[in-house]
C-alpha positions, 0 to 999 in steps of 0.5 A, spaced: 335 674 664 341 671 662 339 664 663 332 665 660 336 668 654 330 674 654 335 680 656 331 686 657 325 684 654 323 681 660 322 688 663 326 691 669 320 690 674 320 682 672 326 680 676 329 681 683 336 680 685 338 674 689 342 673 695 349 673 695 350 666 698 346 663 693 350 666 688 356 663 691 353 656 692 351 656 684 358 658 682 361 653 687 357 647 684 358 649 677 366 650 678 366 643 682 363 640 676 367 644 671 373 641 674 371 634 675 370 634 667 363 631 669 358 633 663 352 630 666 350 636 670 344 635 674 343 642 677 336 644 676 336 651 674 330 654 677 325 658 672 324 665 675 317 666 676 315 674 677 311 675 683 308 681 679 306 682 672 310 686 667 308 693 666 305 696 660 311 700 659 316 695 660 312 690 655 312 695 650 320 697 651 321 689 650 317 689 644 321 695 641 328 691 643 327 686 638 324 691 632 321 697 631 314 698 630 309 704 628 305 707 634 299 703 631 302 696 631 305 697 638 298 699 640 295 693 637 300 688 640 299 691 647 291 690 646 292 683 644 296 682 651 290 685 655 293 692 657 287 697 658 286 703 653 288 708 658 295 704 660 297 703 653 296 711 651 300 713 657 306 708 655 305 710 647 306 717 649 312 716 654 315 712 648 314 717 643 316 723 648 323 719 649 323 718 641 323 710 641 317 710 637 317 715 630 312 713 625 316 717 620 323 714 621 319 707 621 316 709 615 322 711 611 326 704 613 320 700 611 319 704 604 327 703 603 326 695 604 320 694 600 323 699 594 329 694 595 325 688 594 322 691 587 315 694 590 312 700 587 311 706 591 303 705 590 304 698 594 309 701 599 304 706 601 299 701 601 303 696 606 305 702 610 298 704 611 296 696 613 302 697 618 298 703 622 302 708 619 298 715 618 296 716 610 300 722 610 307 719 613 306 713 608 305 717 602 311 721 604 315 715 605 313 712 598 314 718 594 321 718 595 321 712 590 317 715 585 322 717 580 325 710 580 319 707 578 320 705 571 327 703 572 325 698 578 320 695 573 325 695 567 330 691 572 324 686 574 323 685 567 330 684 565 330 678 570 324 674 566 326 670 560 320 672 555 319 667 549 312 667 549 305 671 550 304 667 556 311 670 559 309 677 557 302 676 561 306 673 567 311 679 567 305 683 567 301 680 573 308 680 577 309 688 576 301 689 578 302 685 584 308 689 586 304 695 585 306 698 578 301 703 574 298 699 569 300 704 564 307 703 565 306 695 565 303 696 558 308 700 556 314 695 558 310 689 555 309 693 548 316 694 548 318 687 549 313 685 544 316 689 539 323 687 541 
């Protein structure tokens, strides 16, 4: 696990423990090379090949070791790896039971990041649904930022250097791409046009 740099992502069922004599032999060879100062290490470290496949639960846990996923996202990734539906359902149920998957926490975490990057609640909700978060949970996570919508849009507008009508149009397109309501965009553009 250390040699490959994969850590627990390998899955606990993907490796075996080597004999003590082998460990001492590797240590001895490494120590001798270190003492001799020989930087040309000619030891070929064997790549471990697991004699069996990684279980669906181990594979899912390994994926969650690197980042969080929604239940739907993780299900899709496991299907892409070739696991059957029944095995995936069992693995997902176990991970939900242990609290390793939590769509509400996942949605709140992503909503916070998207809001920090300037996205409006409508866009946040859309992005979360694309990630497989159920509609109600996505709506709830995005709703936390509805109050800040106008303030966020104004902060984005302040960053733009507005000199011509073309600049106003560019700002309008940017705000629209971030999911701000058309009425809010028109309001901001009209205020900037008058100033």
